[in-house]
PLY file of the C-alpha trace (Angstrom):
ply
format ascii 1.0
element vertex 68
property float x
property float y
property float z
element edge 67
property int vertex1
property int vertex2
end_header
0.15 -0.02 0.20
2.90 2.29 0.67
3.96 1.60 -2.66
0.96 3.30 -4.20
1.38 6.28 -2.19
5.42 6.83 -3.52
3.92 6.07 -7.39
0.51 8.43 -6.84
3.10 11.52 -5.41
5.58 11.13 -8.28
2.92 11.10 -10.85
1.46 14.18 -9.37
4.94 15.70 -9.13
5.57 15.47 -12.71
2.16 16.23 -14.09
2.38 19.27 -11.84
6.10 20.36 -13.60
4.14 20.00 -17.01
0.86 21.86 -15.97
3.30 24.83 -14.35
4.87 25.16 -17.81
2.02 24.88 -20.07
-1.08 26.50 -18.37
-2.03 29.87 -19.06
-3.38 32.13 -15.85
-5.50 35.39 -16.30
-3.28 37.28 -14.80
0.50 37.47 -14.07
3.45 38.79 -16.19
5.49 35.69 -15.57
4.70 32.01 -15.79
5.73 31.84 -11.83
2.91 34.80 -10.76
0.39 32.75 -13.25
0.96 29.70 -11.40
0.46 31.40 -7.85
-2.42 33.18 -9.24
-3.98 29.71 -10.50
-3.22 28.19 -7.25
-4.72 30.95 -5.01
-8.04 31.22 -7.31
-8.77 27.65 -8.40
-6.72 25.63 -5.86
-5.70 22.05 -7.10
-6.52 22.91 -10.58
-3.14 24.65 -10.82
0.06 22.88 -11.74
1.88 24.32 -8.34
-1.06 22.94 -5.98
-0.63 19.38 -7.86
3.20 19.73 -7.29
2.74 20.52 -4.07
0.13 17.34 -3.27
2.38 15.26 -4.81
5.43 16.10 -2.43
3.09 15.79 0.34
1.90 12.33 -0.98
5.75 11.22 -0.74
6.28 12.64 2.85
2.83 11.04 4.11
4.55 7.93 2.58
7.90 8.17 3.95
6.22 9.19 7.50
4.19 6.05 7.31
6.75 3.71 6.28
8.86 4.80 9.56
5.94 4.69 12.03
5.52 1.07 10.32
0 1
1 2
2 3
3 4
4 5
5 6
6 7
7 8
8 9
9 10
10 11
11 12
12 13
13 14
14 15
15 16
16 17
17 18
18 19
19 20
20 21
21 22
22 23
23 24
24 25
25 26
26 27
27 28
28 29
29 30
30 31
31 32
32 33
33 34
34 35
35 36
36 37
37 38
38 39
39 40
40 41
41 42
42 43
43 44
44 45
45 46
46 47
47 48
48 49
49 50
50 51
51 52
52 53
53 54
54 55
55 56
56 57
57 58
58 59
59 60
60 61
61 62
62 63
63 64
64 65
65 66
66 67
């Protein structure tokens, strides 16, 4: 079950990086500000949210492995 967390986290990280590079935002001069705006307005719909969720998923997997 822990391996699923690691795989899902890795998929979210790769997908988040892809979305951060390709998504357009409504406001912002550069891609970084567009990604932050998308995260604040749309939450998980932005690549930044998916990237952070992937990191959190891997951290939870490591914590569960240590506690097990």
